[in-house]
KETI-899338 format. One record per residue: residue number from 0; residue in one letter; x negated, y, z of N, C-alpha, C in turn. Coordinates in pm, 1 decimal. Atoms other than C-alpha are relative to their C-alpha. Example, Ala and Ser with C-alpha at 12.3 -4.5 7.8 and 13.67 -1.06 7.14 Angstrom:
<rs>
+------+------+----------+----------+----------+----------+----------+----------+----------+----------+----------+
! resi ! resn !      npx !      npy !      npz !     capx !     capy !     capz !      cpx !      cpy !      cpz !
+------+------+----------+----------+----------+----------+----------+----------+----------+----------+----------+
!    0 !    a !    -89.0 !   -119.0 !      0.0 !  -1230.0 !   -450.0 !    780.0 !    -90.0 !    120.0 !      0.0 !
!    1 !    s !     82.0 !   -119.0 !     -6.0 !  -1367.0 !   -106.0 !    714.0 !     77.0 !    109.0 !     73.0 !
+------+------+----------+----------+----------+----------+----------+----------+----------+----------+----------+
</rs>
This chain:
<rs>
+------+------+----------+----------+----------+----------+----------+----------+----------+----------+----------+
! resi ! resn !      npx !      npy !      npz !     capx !     capy !     capz !      cpx !      cpy !      cpz !
+------+------+----------+----------+----------+----------+----------+----------+----------+----------+----------+
!    0 !    m !     63.7 !   -125.9 !    -37.9 !  -5190.8 !  -6536.4 !  -4021.3 !     48.3 !     41.7 !    138.4 !
!    1 !    e !    -36.6 !    -54.5 !   -129.9 !  -5167.5 !  -6337.8 !  -3703.1 !    146.0 !     42.9 !     -2.5 !
!    2 !    k !   -139.8 !    -39.4 !     -8.7 !  -4814.0 !  -6279.2 !  -3586.3 !     11.7 !    149.7 !    -27.1 !
!    3 !    g !    -19.0 !   -139.5 !     33.1 !  -4688.5 !  -5953.3 !  -3729.8 !    -63.4 !     38.4 !   -133.2 !
!    4 !    f !     62.3 !    -30.4 !    129.0 !  -4901.5 !  -5967.7 !  -4046.8 !     87.0 !    -55.6 !   -111.0 !
!    5 !    d !    -90.3 !     39.3 !    108.4 !  -4684.0 !  -5978.8 !  -4356.6 !    -66.5 !     35.2 !   -133.3 !
!    6 !    v !     71.3 !    -20.1 !    126.6 !  -4870.3 !  -6024.7 !  -4686.2 !     89.4 !     70.4 !   -101.8 !
!    7 !    d !    -91.5 !    -60.3 !     97.5 !  -4564.9 !  -5934.0 !  -4890.7 !     25.1 !    147.7 !     30.9 !
!    8 !    l !    -19.1 !   -139.6 !    -38.3 !  -4507.7 !  -5613.5 !  -4693.3 !   -124.5 !     81.9 !    -31.8 !
!    9 !    m !    124.3 !    -71.3 !     31.2 !  -4873.9 !  -5514.9 !  -4727.4 !    -12.1 !     26.0 !   -150.1 !
!   10 !    a !      5.0 !    -17.8 !    145.3 !  -4857.6 !  -5570.4 !  -5103.5 !     96.4 !    109.9 !    -43.7 !
!   11 !    l !    -99.3 !   -101.5 !     33.0 !  -4542.7 !  -5358.2 !  -5121.1 !    -50.0 !    139.0 !     38.6 !
!   12 !    l !     48.8 !   -129.8 !    -46.7 !  -4696.2 !  -5076.3 !  -4915.9 !   -116.0 !     51.6 !    -83.9 !
!   13 !    m !    114.4 !    -38.1 !     83.2 !  -5005.6 !  -5078.9 !  -5137.4 !     37.6 !     12.0 !   -147.3 !
!   14 !    d !    -49.2 !     -1.7 !    138.3 !  -4790.9 !  -5086.4 !  -5451.7 !    -80.0 !    -98.5 !    -85.8 !
!   15 !    l !     78.3 !    104.6 !     64.0 !  -4970.4 !  -5408.8 !  -5545.0 !     91.3 !   -116.8 !    -34.4 !
!   16 !    r !    -80.2 !    114.1 !     41.2 !  -4792.6 !  -5674.5 !  -5746.3 !    -75.1 !   -126.5 !     35.2 !
!   17 !    l !     63.5 !    122.8 !    -44.9 !  -4871.0 !  -6008.6 !  -5583.4 !     79.7 !   -118.5 !    -52.8 !
!   18 !    p !    -71.9 !    115.2 !     55.8 !  -4764.3 !  -6300.7 !  -5804.0 !      3.6 !   -116.3 !     99.4 !
!   19 !    d !    -19.2 !    112.2 !    -92.5 !  -4633.0 !  -6602.6 !  -5614.2 !   -115.8 !    -99.4 !     -3.7 !
!   20 !    e !    106.7 !     99.9 !     10.9 !  -4912.6 !  -6825.5 !  -5746.6 !   -129.6 !     43.7 !     69.5 !
!   21 !    y !    118.9 !    -50.2 !    -68.9 !  -5174.2 !  -6603.1 !  -5575.4 !     20.7 !     17.8 !    149.5 !
!   22 !    r !    -32.2 !    -31.7 !   -139.3 !  -4998.3 !  -6555.4 !  -5241.7 !    -74.9 !    -90.1 !     98.9 !
!   23 !    d !     68.3 !     91.8 !    -92.1 !  -5138.6 !  -6868.5 !  -5071.5 !   -150.8 !     26.8 !      4.8 !
!   24 !    g !    142.2 !    -31.6 !      3.7 !  -5490.2 !  -6777.4 !  -5184.7 !    -32.3 !    128.4 !     74.5 !
!   25 !    v !     19.2 !   -126.6 !    -72.1 !  -5454.6 !  -6423.1 !  -5050.1 !      6.7 !    -24.4 !    150.5 !
!   26 !    v !    -14.3 !     31.6 !   -142.4 !  -5334.4 !  -6555.8 !  -4713.9 !   -124.1 !    -76.5 !     49.4 !
!   27 !    a !    118.4 !     78.1 !    -39.2 !  -5623.4 !  -6807.2 !  -4703.1 !   -123.3 !     89.4 !     10.8 !
!   28 !    n !    114.8 !    -90.4 !     -5.5 !  -5876.9 !  -6533.3 !  -4779.9 !      6.4 !     91.0 !    122.3 !
!   29 !    f !    -12.6 !    -82.8 !   -119.8 !  -5739.7 !  -6312.7 !  -4502.6 !    -30.3 !    -80.0 !    126.0 !
!   30 !    e !     35.5 !     85.8 !   -114.0 !  -5772.7 !  -6606.3 !  -4262.2 !   -151.9 !     -9.7 !     13.2 !
!   31 !    r !    145.9 !      6.5 !     -2.6 !  -6140.6 !  -6637.5 !  -4359.7 !    -60.4 !    133.2 !     43.9 !
!   32 !    i !     47.8 !   -133.3 !    -38.2 !  -6192.4 !  -6261.1 !  -4328.1 !     18.9 !     20.3 !    150.3 !
!   33 !    k !    -28.8 !    -13.2 !   -143.3 !  -6030.0 !  -6269.5 !  -3983.8 !   -101.9 !    -78.5 !     83.0 !
!   34 !    a !     96.4 !     83.2 !    -73.3 !  -6259.8 !  -6553.5 !  -3870.5 !   -138.7 !     64.3 !     -1.3 !
!   35 !    t !    130.6 !    -66.2 !     10.5 !  -6569.1 !  -6368.6 !  -3996.1 !     -4.3 !    125.4 !     86.3 !
!   36 !    a !     -5.8 !   -122.8 !    -79.1 !  -6461.0 !  -6041.7 !  -3835.9 !     -6.0 !    -29.8 !    148.8 !
!   37 !    k !      2.0 !     37.1 !   -141.7 !  -6407.0 !  -6218.6 !  -3504.2 !   -143.9 !    -26.8 !     45.7 !
!   38 !    i !    140.4 !     27.9 !    -32.0 !  -6769.0 !  -6341.0 !  -3510.7 !    -79.7 !    129.8 !      6.6 !
!   39 !    v !     74.6 !   -126.5 !      6.0 !  -6907.0 !  -6000.3 !  -3610.3 !     35.6 !     88.3 !    119.3 !
!   40 !    n !    -43.3 !    -87.0 !   -109.3 !  -6700.4 !  -5816.4 !  -3350.1 !    -34.6 !    -54.5 !    138.0 !
!   41 !    s !     33.8 !     56.7 !   -129.9 !  -6801.3 !  -6054.6 !  -3072.2 !   -145.7 !     25.9 !     38.4 !
!   42 !    f !    141.5 !    -26.7 !    -25.1 !  -7167.6 !  -5953.6 !  -3103.1 !    -15.5 !    142.2 !     52.7 !
!   43 !    e !     14.5 !   -132.2 !    -59.9 !  -7234.7 !  -5666.6 !  -2865.4 !   -133.1 !     63.0 !    -39.1 !
!   44 !    l !    120.4 !    -76.2 !     33.0 !  -7481.7 !  -5400.2 !  -2966.3 !    -37.5 !     87.5 !    118.5 !
!   45 !    p !     42.6 !    -91.3 !   -106.9 !  -7691.6 !  -5204.3 !  -2719.0 !     44.5 !    143.1 !    -32.0 !
!   46 !    d !    -45.4 !   -138.5 !     19.1 !  -7584.0 !  -4842.5 !  -2666.6 !    -99.1 !     85.6 !    -77.3 !
!   47 !    d !    100.6 !    -82.7 !     65.8 !  -7912.2 !  -4711.9 !  -2809.3 !    -25.4 !    -37.8 !   -145.9 !
!   48 !    v !     16.2 !     39.7 !    140.2 !  -7874.6 !  -4877.4 !  -3151.4 !     47.8 !    113.5 !    -91.1 !
!   49 !    e !    -37.1 !   -103.8 !     96.2 !  -7870.0 !  -4628.4 !  -3438.2 !     21.2 !    -63.9 !   -137.2 !
!   50 !    a !    -26.4 !     49.8 !    135.0 !  -7725.9 !  -4691.8 !  -3782.6 !   -112.8 !     41.7 !    -93.0 !
!   51 !    a !    104.3 !    -33.0 !     96.9 !  -7982.5 !  -4707.3 !  -4060.5 !     58.3 !     91.8 !   -106.8 !
!   52 !    p !    -52.9 !    -90.8 !    102.0 !  -7941.5 !  -4417.2 !  -4305.7 !      1.2 !    -61.7 !   -138.9 !
!   53 !    i !      8.2 !     67.2 !    130.7 !  -8036.0 !  -4645.4 !  -4597.3 !     -7.2 !   -150.1 !     26.6 !
!   54 !    f !      4.6 !    144.0 !    -13.3 !  -7966.0 !  -5016.5 !  -4630.1 !   -109.8 !    -55.4 !    -88.7 !
!   55 !    e !    107.8 !     64.2 !     74.9 !  -8275.8 !  -5210.5 !  -4734.0 !     -2.8 !   -147.1 !     39.3 !
!   56 !    p !     -4.0 !    143.6 !    -33.4 !  -8228.5 !  -5589.5 !  -4750.1 !   -138.1 !    -59.8 !     17.9 !
+------+------+----------+----------+----------+----------+----------+----------+----------+----------+----------+
</rs>
């Protein structure tokens, strides 16, 4: 994960019990979330874009 990110500290701060057998999976999921967020955040939106009041797929 990114330097400074501590899964165990985050679990402690959230009062979330994180069993050892799940730790690697949690870290892997955060890596995937980070990669997805990087793609989403790299897409610039025009200044005149307005949020839709209702999501309709």
